[in-house]
Wavefront OBJ file of the C-alpha trace (Angstrom):
o trace
v 0.309 -57.940 9.086
v 2.734 -57.535 12.003
v 5.088 -55.437 9.847
v 2.285 -53.105 8.800
v 1.291 -52.465 12.405
v 4.905 -51.913 13.414
v 5.532 -49.343 10.657
v 2.180 -47.640 11.239
v 2.982 -47.162 14.932
v 6.500 -45.912 14.166
v 5.141 -43.499 11.542
v 2.439 -42.277 13.900
v 4.972 -41.738 16.675
v 7.281 -39.765 14.389
v 4.369 -37.722 13.090
v 3.350 -36.908 16.656
v 6.942 -36.041 17.573
v 7.452 -33.620 14.691
v 3.927 -32.290 14.190
v 2.362 -32.411 17.660
v 1.594 -28.683 17.718
v -0.221 -28.803 14.391
v -2.047 -32.016 15.326
v -3.165 -30.534 18.657
v -4.391 -27.407 16.906
v -6.264 -29.441 14.294
v -7.908 -31.629 16.908
v -8.306 -28.750 19.405
v -6.555 -30.719 22.144
v -5.674 -28.571 25.125
v -7.284 -25.499 23.609
v -8.451 -22.873 26.031
v -11.186 -20.387 25.345
v -9.867 -16.965 24.469
v -11.018 -14.140 26.722
v -13.579 -11.842 25.121
v -11.958 -8.980 23.285
v -12.592 -5.487 24.532
v -14.221 -3.112 22.063
v -11.855 -0.976 20.024
v -11.589 2.652 21.132
v -13.398 5.192 19.028
v -11.319 6.929 16.373
v -10.807 10.508 17.531
v -8.518 11.670 14.740
v -9.844 14.262 12.370
v -10.121 13.155 8.754
v -7.624 14.510 6.255
v -8.926 17.478 4.307
v -10.008 16.542 0.823
v -9.367 18.870 -2.097
v -12.169 19.916 -4.394
v -13.963 17.206 -6.345
v -11.633 15.738 -8.924
v -12.142 13.911 -12.174
v -11.240 10.307 -11.371
v -9.451 9.830 -14.678
v -7.096 12.793 -14.246
v -3.522 12.315 -13.155
v -4.086 14.468 -10.088
v -7.018 12.295 -8.998
v -4.973 9.139 -9.457
v -2.136 10.712 -7.473
v -4.527 11.615 -4.664
v -6.156 8.174 -4.686
v -2.775 6.467 -4.368
v -1.556 8.812 -1.633
v -4.755 8.645 0.417
v -4.029 4.983 1.199
v -0.765 5.982 2.894
v -1.016 6.292 6.696
v 1.388 9.250 6.547
v -1.163 11.132 4.427
v -3.903 10.845 7.022
v -1.503 11.400 9.925
v -0.188 14.555 8.262
v -3.694 15.994 7.828
v -3.605 15.548 4.067
v 0.014 16.472 3.495
v 3.063 14.530 2.383
v 6.623 15.648 1.807
v 7.976 16.159 -1.697
v 9.784 12.816 -1.711
v 6.579 10.973 -0.839
v 4.607 12.805 -3.523
v 7.388 11.987 -6.004
v 7.073 8.295 -5.096
v 3.374 8.279 -5.975
v 4.069 10.410 -9.055
v 6.552 7.780 -10.241
v 4.000 5.027 -9.583
v 1.491 6.790 -11.830
v 3.792 8.160 -14.525
v 6.367 5.384 -14.576
v 9.201 7.915 -14.369
v 10.857 9.271 -11.228
v 9.613 12.567 -9.866
v 11.807 15.654 -10.093
v 14.077 16.986 -7.390
v 12.380 19.357 -4.948
v 14.535 22.291 -6.048
v 13.573 21.679 -9.694
v 9.912 22.418 -8.935
v 10.475 25.374 -6.625
v 10.818 23.897 -3.129
v 13.915 24.521 -1.049
v 13.820 21.138 0.702
v 12.349 17.727 -0.114
v 11.091 17.374 3.464
v 8.633 20.232 2.976
v 5.102 18.948 3.641
v 2.558 20.112 1.074
v -0.983 19.213 0.028
v -1.790 17.577 -3.292
v -2.973 20.934 -4.652
v 0.316 22.652 -3.781
v 2.346 19.783 -5.218
v 0.272 19.667 -8.394
v 0.519 23.444 -8.854
v 4.311 23.222 -8.597
v 4.426 20.305 -11.040
v 2.173 21.897 -13.646
v 3.923 25.248 -13.185
v 7.098 23.549 -14.401
v 5.369 21.568 -17.163
v 5.545 18.178 -15.456
v 1.966 17.371 -14.529
v 0.466 15.839 -17.638
v 0.369 12.111 -18.251
v 1.134 11.149 -21.793
v 0.194 7.796 -23.245
v 3.198 5.695 -24.007
v 3.447 4.735 -27.636
v 4.491 1.149 -28.156
v 5.219 -0.779 -31.318
v 2.236 -3.034 -30.686
v -0.015 -0.060 -30.027
v 1.155 1.640 -33.224
v 0.542 -1.525 -35.212
v -3.032 -1.752 -33.945
v -3.687 1.965 -34.296
v -3.598 2.930 -30.623
l 1 2 3 4 5 6 7 8 9 10 11 12 13 14 15 16 17 18 19 20 21 22 23 24 25 26 27 28 29 30 31 32 33 34 35 36 37 38 39 40 41 42 43 44 45 46 47 48 49 50 51 52 53 54 55 56 57 58 59 60 61 62 63 64 65 66 67 68 69 70 71 72 73 74 75 76 77 78 79 80 81 82 83 84 85 86 87 88 89 90 91 92 93 94 95 96 97 98 99 100 101 102 103 104 105 106 107 108 109 110 111 112 113 114 115 116 117 118 119 120 121 122 123 124 125 126 127 128 129 130 131 132 133 134 135 136 137 138 139 140 141 142
């Protein structure tokens, strides 16, 4: 029985030595009350302009839905540069977006709305999403 007590005290001491912060937090030893948080300031930014109502299954709607989660989209009043639009285009299509000069823009840093970007893409035949044919899909008739 003496050995058990000895090893229990040694183990407890080592546990306290290595894990005292976690033990104090778990037991709330030495915890102080946090000061009350001040209310968050009201949001004074204007919302990003939304294009006309879109079909949620269209590629343009999926592009807009993905881009609208980006803080740069709301900060830019509903605009992104060509490189940013190409990133979301590649997320939806699975292929990289074209170079800015290939779709009629002089510079990739040009900020455009989704409507301007989509008009440039469809004007060059790049806007449509095609279903990928796979061997499994062909076998099952998809």
